[in-house]
C-alpha positions as CSV (number, residue, x, y, z in Angstrom):
1,X,0.0,0.0,0.0
2,X,1.1,3.5,-0.7
3,X,0.0,7.1,-0.2
4,X,-2.4,6.9,-3.1
5,X,-4.4,4.2,-1.3
6,X,-4.8,6.4,1.8
7,X,-5.8,9.3,-0.5
8,X,-8.4,6.9,-1.9
9,X,-9.7,6.1,1.6
10,X,-9.8,9.8,2.4
11,X,-11.7,10.4,-0.9
12,X,-14.3,7.7,0.0
13,X,-14.8,9.1,3.5
14,X,-15.2,12.6,2.1
15,X,-17.8,11.7,-0.5
16,X,-19.6,9.7,2.2
17,X,-19.8,12.7,4.5
18,X,-20.6,15.1,1.7
19,X,-23.4,12.9,0.3
20,X,-25.2,13.2,3.6
21,X,-25.0,17.0,3.5
22,X,-26.1,17.0,-0.2
23,X,-29.0,14.6,0.6
24,X,-30.5,17.1,3.0
25,X,-30.9,19.7,0.2
26,X,-32.5,17.4,-2.4
27,X,-35.9,18.8,-3.1
28,X,-38.4,16.1,-2.0
29,X,-41.3,17.6,-3.9
30,X,-39.6,17.1,-7.2
31,X,-38.9,13.4,-6.7
32,X,-41.2,10.9,-8.4
33,X,-41.2,7.5,-6.9
34,X,-43.7,6.3,-9.5
35,X,-41.4,7.1,-12.5
36,X,-38.1,5.6,-13.8
37,X,-35.7,4.7,-12.3
38,X,-37.4,4.6,-8.9
39,X,-40.6,2.7,-9.8
40,X,-40.2,-1.0,-9.4
41,X,-39.2,-2.9,-12.5
42,X,-41.4,-5.8,-13.6
43,X,-38.6,-8.3,-12.7
44,X,-38.5,-6.9,-9.1
45,X,-42.1,-8.0,-8.6
46,X,-42.9,-5.0,-6.3
47,X,-39.8,-5.8,-4.2
48,X,-40.7,-9.4,-3.6
49,X,-37.6,-10.6,-5.7
50,X,-35.4,-9.4,-2.8
51,X,-37.0,-12.0,-0.5
52,X,-34.7,-14.4,-2.2
53,X,-31.8,-12.5,-0.6
54,X,-33.4,-13.1,2.9
55,X,-33.7,-9.3,3.1
56,X,-36.1,-9.4,6.0
57,X,-33.5,-11.1,8.2
58,X,-30.7,-8.5,7.6
59,X,-32.2,-5.2,6.5
60,X,-32.7,-4.0,10.1
61,X,-29.1,-4.9,11.0
62,X,-27.5,-2.3,8.6
63,X,-26.6,1.1,9.9
64,X,-29.3,3.8,9.8
65,X,-28.2,7.4,9.6
66,X,-31.5,8.5,11.1
67,X,-30.5,6.8,14.4
68,X,-27.2,8.8,14.4
69,X,-28.5,12.1,13.1
70,X,-31.7,12.7,15.0
71,X,-32.9,15.5,12.7
72,X,-33.4,13.0,9.9
73,X,-36.8,11.3,9.3
74,X,-36.8,7.9,11.0
75,X,-36.7,5.1,8.5
76,X,-39.2,2.8,10.4
77,X,-42.9,3.1,10.0
78,X,-44.2,4.2,13.4
79,X,-47.5,3.1,14.9
80,X,-50.3,5.6,14.1
81,X,-48.5,7.0,11.0
82,X,-50.6,9.0,8.6
83,X,-50.5,8.6,4.8
84,X,-48.7,12.0,4.6
85,X,-46.0,10.7,6.9
86,X,-45.7,7.6,4.9
87,X,-45.4,9.6,1.7
88,X,-42.5,11.5,3.3
89,X,-40.9,8.2,4.1
90,X,-41.3,7.1,0.5
91,X,-39.5,10.3,-0.7
92,X,-36.7,9.4,1.8
93,X,-36.3,6.0,0.2
94,X,-35.8,7.8,-3.1
95,X,-33.2,10.1,-1.6
96,X,-31.4,7.2,0.0
97,X,-31.3,5.3,-3.3
98,X,-30.0,8.4,-5.1
99,X,-27.3,8.8,-2.5
100,X,-26.1,5.2,-2.6
101,X,-26.2,4.9,-6.4
102,X,-24.2,8.2,-6.6
103,X,-21.7,7.0,-4.0
104,X,-21.2,3.8,-6.1
105,X,-20.5,5.8,-9.2
106,X,-18.3,8.3,-7.5
107,X,-16.3,5.6,-5.9
108,X,-15.1,4.7,-9.4
109,X,-12.6,7.6,-9.0
110,X,-10.8,5.4,-6.5
111,X,-9.5,3.3,-9.5
112,X,-7.9,6.5,-10.9
113,X,-6.6,7.8,-7.5
114,X,-5.1,4.4,-6.7
115,X,-4.6,2.4,-9.9
116,X,-3.5,-0.8,-8.1
117,X,-5.0,-3.9,-6.7
118,X,-5.7,-2.0,-3.4
119,X,-7.6,0.6,-5.4
120,X,-9.7,-2.1,-6.9
121,X,-10.3,-3.6,-3.5
122,X,-11.4,-0.3,-2.1
123,X,-13.8,0.3,-5.1
124,X,-15.2,-3.2,-4.6
125,X,-15.8,-2.5,-0.9
126,X,-17.6,0.7,-1.8
127,X,-19.9,-1.2,-4.0
128,X,-20.3,-3.9,-1.5
129,X,-21.3,-1.4,1.3
130,X,-23.7,0.6,-0.9
131,X,-25.5,-2.2,-2.7
132,X,-27.4,-3.5,0.4
133,X,-28.8,0.0,1.0
134,X,-30.0,0.3,-2.6
135,X,-31.6,-3.1,-2.3
136,X,-33.4,-2.1,0.9
137,X,-34.8,1.0,-0.7
138,X,-36.1,-1.0,-3.7
139,X,-37.6,-3.5,-1.4
140,X,-39.3,-1.1,1.0
141,X,-40.6,1.5,-1.4
142,X,-43.3,-0.7,-3.1
143,X,-44.6,-1.8,0.3
144,X,-44.7,1.8,1.6
145,X,-46.5,2.9,-1.6
146,X,-49.2,0.2,-1.1
147,X,-49.5,1.0,2.6
148,X,-49.9,4.7,1.8
149,X,-52.7,4.0,-0.7
150,X,-54.5,1.9,1.8
151,X,-54.1,4.6,4.5
152,X,-55.3,7.3,2.2
153,X,-58.4,5.3,1.4
154,X,-59.1,4.7,5.2
155,X,-58.5,8.4,6.0
156,X,-60.9,9.4,3.1
157,X,-63.6,7.0,4.5
158,X,-63.2,8.5,8.0
159,X,-63.6,12.0,6.6
160,X,-66.7,11.0,4.7
161,X,-68.2,9.4,7.8
162,X,-67.5,12.6,9.9
163,X,-69.1,14.9,7.3
């Protein structure tokens, strides 16, 4: 290992930190979870394809930035959540997917910073650490969308009953 490897590590750390700052400023109202590339592809079967990866067993064990940075929207559906809250959570899954896909692409620069086997290992690790988060977003989002639709219908029925 040489100095270029450590520069690569510093680069990866910097883009990781910077991505969290940038994510805060992504305008949620412009995100469309029902459009490409965020809408489930047919082969994903509304996220059920990821059950083959035993996602339910490990998805809660990966780090969650909302537990570290308390001002972020919690990533778990709380009891008594409204359809509006669930829609905000859906937008957060889109933001998280954008961030992790961007980090995967940006980590390609490691191969230029450190054009050795160690650079390739570092790049591979970046992909390995970002891929589970992308999969989790693609798994959760269709379920949240379905739940939000049901909640909206329930809330609408309640409003009709009260009027």
